[in-house]
C-alpha positions as CSV (number, residue, x, y, z in Angstrom):
1,M,88.0,138.3,88.0
2,H,90.9,135.6,87.8
3,I,94.4,136.5,88.2
4,I,97.0,134.9,86.2
5,T,100.8,134.8,86.9
6,L,103.4,134.2,84.5
7,T,107.0,133.1,85.1
8,S,109.1,132.3,82.3
9,D,112.6,132.0,81.1
10,W,111.2,132.8,77.3
11,K,112.7,136.3,77.5
12,E,110.5,139.4,76.5
13,H,111.9,139.8,72.9
14,D,110.5,136.6,71.8
15,Y,106.5,136.1,70.9
16,Y,106.1,133.2,73.4
17,V,104.9,135.4,76.4
18,A,102.5,137.5,73.8
19,S,101.2,134.0,72.3
20,L,100.4,132.6,75.8
21,K,98.7,135.8,77.1
22,G,96.4,135.4,74.0
23,K,95.6,131.9,74.7
24,L,94.8,132.6,78.1
25,L,92.7,135.6,77.4
26,S,90.6,134.1,74.6
27,A,90.0,131.4,76.8
28,C,89.1,133.7,79.8
29,P,88.8,137.3,78.6
30,E,88.0,138.5,82.3
31,A,91.3,137.3,83.6
32,Q,93.9,140.0,84.8
33,I,97.8,138.7,83.6
34,V,100.3,139.7,85.8
35,D,103.8,139.3,84.8
36,I,106.0,138.1,87.2
37,N,109.7,137.7,85.5
38,H,110.4,136.8,82.2
39,R,114.3,136.8,83.0
40,I,114.9,133.7,84.6
41,K,118.4,132.4,83.1
42,P,117.3,129.1,80.7
43,F,116.3,126.4,82.4
44,N,117.2,127.3,85.9
45,G,114.5,126.0,88.0
46,S,116.1,127.0,91.4
47,H,115.9,130.5,90.4
48,A,112.6,130.3,89.2
49,A,111.3,128.7,92.3
50,F,113.1,131.3,94.3
51,I,111.0,134.0,92.4
52,V,107.6,132.5,92.8
53,R,108.2,131.4,96.3
54,N,109.0,135.0,97.5
55,S,106.3,136.6,95.5
56,Y,102.9,134.1,95.4
57,T,101.9,135.1,98.8
58,H,101.5,138.7,98.1
59,F,98.7,137.8,95.5
60,P,95.1,136.9,96.4
61,E,93.9,133.8,97.4
62,N,92.8,130.9,94.2
63,T,95.6,133.2,92.1
64,I,96.8,130.6,89.2
65,H,100.9,130.6,89.0
66,I,102.0,129.7,85.3
67,I,105.7,128.7,85.7
68,A,106.8,128.2,82.2
69,V,110.5,127.4,83.1
70,N,112.3,124.2,81.3
71,A,108.6,123.8,80.1
72,E,108.8,121.4,77.5
73,P,108.2,118.1,79.4
74,D,110.5,115.2,78.9
75,Q,109.1,112.7,76.5
76,G,106.5,111.4,78.2
77,G,107.2,113.5,81.0
78,E,104.3,114.9,83.0
79,L,102.6,118.6,83.7
80,L,101.7,119.4,87.3
81,A,99.1,121.5,88.8
82,A,99.1,121.4,92.9
83,R,97.5,123.7,95.0
84,K,99.5,125.7,98.3
85,D,98.3,128.3,100.7
86,K,94.8,128.4,98.3
87,H,97.2,129.1,95.1
88,F,97.4,127.3,92.3
89,F,100.5,126.3,90.5
90,L,101.1,125.1,87.0
91,C,104.4,123.9,85.5
92,A,106.3,120.9,83.9
93,D,107.5,118.1,86.0
94,N,111.0,119.3,86.4
95,G,111.4,119.7,90.4
96,I,110.4,123.3,90.5
97,L,107.8,122.8,92.9
98,G,109.8,120.2,95.1
């Protein structure tokens, strides 16, 4: 079973989180999706980095952590995938992984 965590600035009253969960489960029905935090202040990468940095080590190895804060890359911007401590991190290239 794959574990996927979600951290975003999307808030819980919108449909974005549900849409992403639906897409993830359609692609990987056996995945377990864990919400870390959806109350990050909009575009606050420092807050998101703090939350993820202090929570990811409590998850099993090979967990995939999606950080959707300030997630729309600038035109020509890149999406990043990184591996650290046997965990995977996906986010926009906006400084969060720095």
